[in-house]
C-alpha positions as CSV (number, residue, x, y, z in Angstrom):
1,M,9.1,20.7,13.0
2,T,6.4,20.1,15.6
3,S,6.8,19.3,19.2
4,A,5.8,15.9,20.5
5,H,4.9,16.9,24.0
6,N,1.5,15.4,24.9
7,L,1.2,14.0,21.4
8,T,-2.4,13.5,20.4
9,L,-3.3,11.2,17.6
10,T,-6.5,11.6,15.5
11,D,-6.0,8.4,13.4
12,P,-8.7,5.7,13.7
13,V,-8.8,3.2,16.6
14,F,-11.4,0.6,17.4
15,N,-14.5,1.6,19.4
16,P,-15.6,-1.3,21.5
17,H,-18.9,0.3,22.4
18,I,-20.4,0.3,18.9
19,A,-24.0,-0.9,18.8
20,Y,-24.2,-3.4,16.0
21,N,-27.4,-4.0,13.9
22,R,-28.6,-7.3,12.5
23,F,-26.7,-6.9,9.3
24,D,-23.5,-6.2,11.2
25,K,-24.0,-9.2,13.4
26,F,-24.5,-11.5,10.4
27,W,-21.1,-10.5,9.0
28,I,-19.3,-10.4,12.4
29,S,-20.3,-14.1,12.9
30,R,-18.4,-14.8,9.7
31,L,-15.3,-12.6,10.4
32,K,-12.3,-13.6,12.3
33,D,-12.1,-10.2,13.9
34,E,-15.0,-7.8,14.4
35,R,-12.7,-4.8,13.9
36,D,-12.6,-5.7,10.2
37,L,-16.4,-5.0,9.7
38,P,-15.6,-1.8,7.8
39,F,-14.0,-3.9,5.1
40,V,-17.4,-5.6,4.5
41,Y,-19.0,-2.3,3.8
42,L,-16.3,-1.2,1.5
43,T,-16.4,-4.4,-0.4
44,I,-20.1,-4.2,-0.8
45,K,-19.8,-0.6,-2.1
46,I,-17.2,-1.6,-4.7
47,T,-19.2,-4.6,-5.8
48,I,-22.4,-2.6,-6.2
49,F,-21.1,0.7,-7.6
50,M,-17.9,0.0,-9.5
51,L,-17.8,-3.5,-10.8
52,P,-21.1,-3.1,-12.8
53,L,-19.6,-0.1,-14.6
54,G,-16.7,-2.2,-15.7
55,I,-19.0,-4.9,-16.9
56,L,-21.2,-2.5,-18.8
57,L,-18.2,-1.4,-21.0
58,F,-18.1,-4.9,-22.5
59,I,-21.7,-4.7,-23.8
60,P,-21.6,-4.3,-27.6
61,S,-24.8,-2.3,-27.8
62,I,-23.3,0.5,-25.5
63,T,-21.4,2.8,-27.8
64,G,-20.5,6.5,-28.5
65,W,-20.9,9.1,-25.8
66,L,-22.6,6.7,-23.4
67,W,-19.6,4.3,-23.5
68,W,-17.2,7.1,-22.9
69,A,-19.3,8.5,-20.0
70,I,-19.2,5.1,-18.4
71,V,-15.4,5.0,-18.9
72,F,-15.1,8.3,-17.1
73,A,-17.4,7.2,-14.3
74,Y,-15.5,3.9,-13.9
75,H,-12.1,5.6,-13.7
76,F,-13.4,8.3,-11.4
77,V,-14.7,5.8,-8.8
78,N,-11.8,3.4,-9.4
79,N,-9.0,5.9,-9.0
80,F,-10.4,8.7,-6.9
81,V,-12.9,7.0,-4.6
82,F,-11.9,3.4,-4.1
83,K,-8.3,2.7,-5.2
84,G,-6.6,3.7,-2.0
85,P,-9.1,2.2,0.4
86,F,-9.3,-1.0,-1.6
87,G,-5.5,-1.4,-2.0
88,L,-4.9,-1.0,1.7
89,M,-7.8,-3.3,2.5
90,L,-6.2,-5.9,0.3
91,H,-3.0,-5.2,2.2
92,C,-4.6,-5.8,5.6
93,T,-6.5,-8.9,4.5
94,S,-3.4,-10.4,3.0
95,H,-1.6,-10.1,6.3
96,R,-4.7,-11.2,8.3
97,P,-7.3,-13.2,6.3
98,W,-10.6,-11.8,7.5
99,F,-13.2,-14.5,7.0
100,N,-13.5,-17.5,9.3
101,E,-14.4,-21.1,8.3
102,K,-18.1,-20.2,7.9
103,M,-17.2,-18.2,4.8
104,N,-13.6,-19.0,4.1
105,W,-14.1,-18.9,0.3
106,M,-14.6,-15.1,0.6
107,N,-10.9,-14.7,1.4
108,H,-10.4,-15.3,-2.3
109,Y,-13.0,-12.7,-3.4
110,L,-10.7,-9.6,-3.1
111,P,-7.6,-11.0,-4.8
112,W,-9.4,-13.0,-7.5
113,V,-12.6,-11.1,-8.3
114,V,-12.3,-7.5,-7.2
115,G,-8.5,-7.1,-7.4
116,P,-8.2,-7.3,-11.2
117,F,-10.5,-4.4,-11.7
118,F,-7.9,-2.3,-9.8
119,G,-5.0,-3.8,-11.8
120,Q,-4.0,-6.2,-9.1
121,T,-3.1,-9.6,-10.6
122,P,-4.3,-12.4,-8.4
123,E,-1.9,-13.7,-5.7
124,T,1.0,-11.6,-6.9
125,Y,0.6,-8.7,-4.4
126,S,0.5,-11.0,-1.3
127,A,3.4,-13.1,-2.5
128,H,5.5,-10.0,-3.3
129,H,4.6,-8.1,-0.1
130,L,4.3,-10.7,2.6
131,A,6.7,-13.5,1.4
132,M,9.4,-11.3,-0.1
133,H,9.3,-7.7,1.0
134,H,8.7,-8.2,4.7
135,R,11.3,-11.0,4.8
136,E,14.0,-9.0,3.1
137,N,13.1,-5.6,4.7
138,N,14.4,-3.4,1.9
139,L,17.9,-4.9,2.1
140,E,20.0,-6.4,-0.6
141,D,17.7,-9.3,-1.5
142,D,14.5,-7.2,-1.5
143,L,13.4,-7.0,-5.2
144,S,11.9,-3.6,-4.4
145,S,14.8,-2.3,-2.4
146,T,15.4,1.5,-2.6
147,M,18.9,1.4,-1.0
148,H,20.9,1.6,-4.2
149,Y,19.2,4.7,-5.6
150,Q,19.5,8.4,-4.9
151,R,16.2,8.7,-3.2
152,D,15.6,12.5,-3.6
153,S,16.2,12.2,-7.4
154,F,13.5,11.9,-10.0
155,V,15.9,10.2,-12.3
156,G,16.7,7.7,-9.6
157,F,13.0,7.1,-9.2
158,L,12.5,6.5,-12.9
159,K,15.3,3.9,-12.9
160,Y,13.7,2.3,-9.9
161,F,10.2,2.2,-11.5
162,G,11.5,0.9,-14.8
163,S,13.4,-1.9,-13.1
164,F,10.3,-2.9,-11.2
165,F,7.7,-2.5,-13.9
166,F,9.4,-4.6,-16.5
167,T,10.9,-7.3,-14.4
168,V,8.7,-7.7,-11.3
169,I,6.9,-11.0,-12.1
170,P,9.9,-12.9,-13.7
171,T,12.2,-11.8,-10.9
172,L,9.7,-12.6,-8.2
173,A,9.1,-16.1,-9.6
174,L,12.8,-16.7,-9.8
175,Y,13.2,-15.4,-6.2
176,F,10.8,-18.1,-4.9
177,D,12.4,-20.7,-7.2
178,N,15.8,-19.9,-5.6
179,K,14.3,-20.1,-2.2
180,D,12.8,-23.5,-3.1
181,Q,9.3,-22.1,-2.4
182,L,7.6,-23.6,-5.4
183,K,4.1,-23.1,-4.2
184,L,4.7,-19.3,-4.0
185,R,6.4,-19.4,-7.3
186,N,3.4,-21.2,-8.9
187,R,0.9,-18.8,-7.2
188,V,2.7,-15.8,-8.8
189,I,2.8,-17.4,-12.3
190,R,-0.8,-18.6,-12.0
191,G,-2.1,-15.3,-10.9
192,E,-0.3,-13.3,-13.6
193,L,-1.2,-15.7,-16.4
194,F,-4.8,-15.8,-15.3
195,F,-5.0,-12.0,-15.5
196,W,-3.5,-11.8,-19.0
197,L,-5.3,-14.8,-20.4
198,V,-8.7,-13.4,-19.3
199,C,-7.7,-10.0,-20.8
200,G,-6.8,-11.8,-24.0
201,A,-10.1,-13.7,-24.2
202,L,-12.1,-10.6,-23.5
203,C,-10.3,-8.8,-26.3
204,F,-12.6,-10.9,-28.6
205,V,-15.5,-9.2,-26.9
206,R,-14.2,-5.7,-26.8
207,W,-10.5,-4.9,-26.7
208,Q,-11.2,-1.2,-25.9
209,A,-13.0,-2.3,-22.7
210,V,-10.0,-4.5,-21.7
211,L,-7.7,-1.5,-21.9
212,A,-10.1,0.7,-19.9
213,V,-11.2,-1.8,-17.3
214,F,-8.1,-3.9,-16.6
215,V,-4.9,-2.7,-18.4
216,I,-4.9,1.0,-17.5
217,P,-5.7,0.3,-13.8
218,L,-2.8,-2.1,-13.8
219,L,-0.4,0.6,-15.1
220,I,-1.7,3.0,-12.5
221,S,-1.6,0.6,-9.6
222,R,2.0,-0.5,-10.2
223,L,3.1,3.1,-10.5
224,I,1.3,4.1,-7.2
225,M,2.7,1.0,-5.4
226,M,6.2,2.0,-6.4
227,V,5.7,5.7,-5.5
228,G,4.4,4.4,-2.1
229,N,7.3,2.0,-1.5
230,W,9.8,4.6,-2.5
231,A,8.4,7.1,-0.1
232,Q,8.1,4.6,2.7
233,H,11.7,3.5,2.3
234,S,13.4,6.7,1.1
235,F,15.1,7.4,4.4
236,V,17.6,4.7,5.1
237,D,20.5,4.9,7.5
238,A,23.5,3.5,5.6
239,D,25.2,2.4,8.9
240,D,22.1,0.5,10.1
241,P,19.9,-0.3,7.0
242,G,18.0,-3.2,8.6
243,N,16.8,-1.1,11.6
244,F,13.0,-0.7,11.2
245,Y,13.1,2.7,12.8
246,K,15.9,3.9,10.5
247,N,14.8,2.5,7.1
248,S,11.1,3.6,7.1
249,V,8.8,6.5,8.0
250,T,5.5,7.0,9.7
251,C,2.8,9.5,8.8
252,I,0.3,10.5,11.5
253,N,-2.8,12.6,11.9
254,T,-3.8,12.6,8.3
255,K,-7.0,12.0,6.4
256,Y,-5.1,9.3,4.5
257,N,-5.0,7.1,7.6
258,N,-8.8,7.5,8.2
259,K,-9.4,6.5,4.5
260,C,-6.7,3.9,4.2
261,W,-6.7,1.9,7.4
262,N,-3.7,3.6,9.2
263,D,-1.4,2.8,6.3
264,G,0.8,5.7,7.3
265,Y,2.2,3.8,10.3
266,H,4.8,2.0,8.2
267,I,7.5,1.7,10.9
268,S,5.2,-0.2,13.3
269,H,3.9,-2.2,10.3
270,H,7.4,-3.5,9.7
271,I,8.1,-4.1,13.3
272,K,4.8,-6.1,13.7
273,P,3.5,-7.0,10.2
274,N,0.4,-8.7,11.6
275,L,-0.5,-5.9,14.0
276,H,-4.2,-5.0,13.5
277,W,-4.6,-1.7,11.6
278,T,-6.5,-0.2,14.6
279,L,-3.6,-0.7,17.0
280,H,-0.9,1.2,15.2
281,P,-1.5,4.5,17.0
282,E,-1.2,2.7,20.3
283,H,2.1,1.2,19.2
284,L,3.6,4.6,18.5
285,L,2.5,6.1,21.8
286,T,3.7,3.0,23.7
287,N,7.1,2.9,22.0
288,I,7.8,6.6,21.6
289,N,11.1,6.3,23.4
290,E,12.4,3.7,20.9
291,Y,11.3,6.0,18.1
292,A,13.2,8.9,19.6
293,E,16.3,6.9,20.4
294,N,16.6,5.9,16.8
295,K,15.6,9.3,15.5
296,A,12.7,7.8,13.6
297,L,11.1,10.1,11.1
298,V,7.5,10.7,11.9
299,F,5.6,13.2,9.7
300,E,2.4,14.9,10.8
301,G,-0.4,16.0,8.5
302,I,1.0,14.5,5.3
303,H,1.1,11.1,3.7
304,F,3.4,9.2,1.4
305,L,2.5,11.0,-1.8
306,H,3.5,14.2,-0.2
307,V,6.7,12.7,1.0
308,W,7.5,11.5,-2.5
309,W,6.7,14.8,-4.1
310,Y,8.7,16.8,-1.6
311,L,11.7,14.5,-2.2
312,M,11.3,14.7,-6.0
313,T,11.3,18.5,-5.8
314,N,14.1,18.6,-3.1
315,N,11.8,20.5,-0.8
316,Y,13.4,19.4,2.5
317,E,12.1,22.5,4.3
318,S,8.5,21.4,3.9
319,L,9.3,17.9,5.0
320,A,11.2,19.2,8.0
321,K,8.3,21.4,9.1
322,R,6.2,18.2,9.3
323,V,8.6,16.1,11.3
324,V,7.4,15.4,14.8
325,N,10.2,16.1,17.3
326,L,9.9,13.1,19.5
327,N,11.3,13.6,23.0
328,G,13.2,16.7,21.7
329,M,15.5,14.4,19.6
330,F,16.3,17.3,17.2
331,S,17.7,20.6,18.3
332,S,16.9,22.5,15.1
333,Q,15.3,22.3,11.7
334,E,18.7,22.3,10.2
335,E,19.6,19.1,12.1
336,V,16.4,17.4,10.8
337,I,17.3,18.4,7.2
338,A,20.9,17.1,7.5
339,L,19.6,13.8,8.8
340,M,17.1,13.4,6.0
341,K,19.6,14.2,3.4
342,A,22.0,11.6,4.8
343,R,19.3,9.0,4.8
344,T,18.3,9.6,1.2
345,R,21.8,9.2,-0.1
346,K,22.5,6.3,-2.4
347,I,24.0,3.4,-0.7
348,E,26.7,1.8,-2.8
349,R,26.7,-1.9,-3.4
């Protein structure tokens, strides 16, 4: 447990004194918000360095060791270089479309062109996350709710993952149908069908490449998304499950936030879903009293994969050591552990 006196945050914020070059100014004139310029550079890198590798795998003349070398390179840059930054860029640009009317069509480039290479079927992520998850806030009607699982149990996680993986698209389409949101329902169905129809057509070119380029990334992405959501909503107060401070966590001062656009600030993200990613550190510092009054769990120096792993191994001691003791809200490490165990307990229906 670390003290919060004079809390210093090292996570990224916007620097208004940046000197832009001509290339920057070209893109800024087409962006809704200049603070999203880093997304342009990331998108260009992915387009230049990763997408061509995926396309090369479909060329019939490339075989043998060279084909497998490209597979290795593709999965390395996909999963270990770009997956996190891209996924959270998609998250940010789903909440806040980034291109203005000068280049509005580019708002479709990430979900429809780049996303499938990362296993993101078009339109389904934004529909699930924005129109369903944020509305339902991990409560009863949230299709990805963690409430009714024992959240420090690996068996509980496997049940959760299995339920999501095999039913997510049909249940999401039915959810929007029941809400009479037919446009959203149709977007989900259209995006999922597009992905699998393209995969089916490309099987006639090279089915092995379809598995390597699209299907395996989809399996990995859906696993990672469920690991992330489980960790973000593992600690839920059974007496106040809709309280943003008591049903989510925040991770600060971690390399993850520098790489993935302050994604660790999940409490403030639920409080203000459209808050720009550069403003989350300020939100925490400005509202630190509310965090303390609700005994919000803020971890320092770790991210959601760490939280998930410590829970799966019941390593509450390591988690407790990373909790920031805001305004002295905890008197001891034992008190922290007791609260965490209470908040991971399965909530009966």
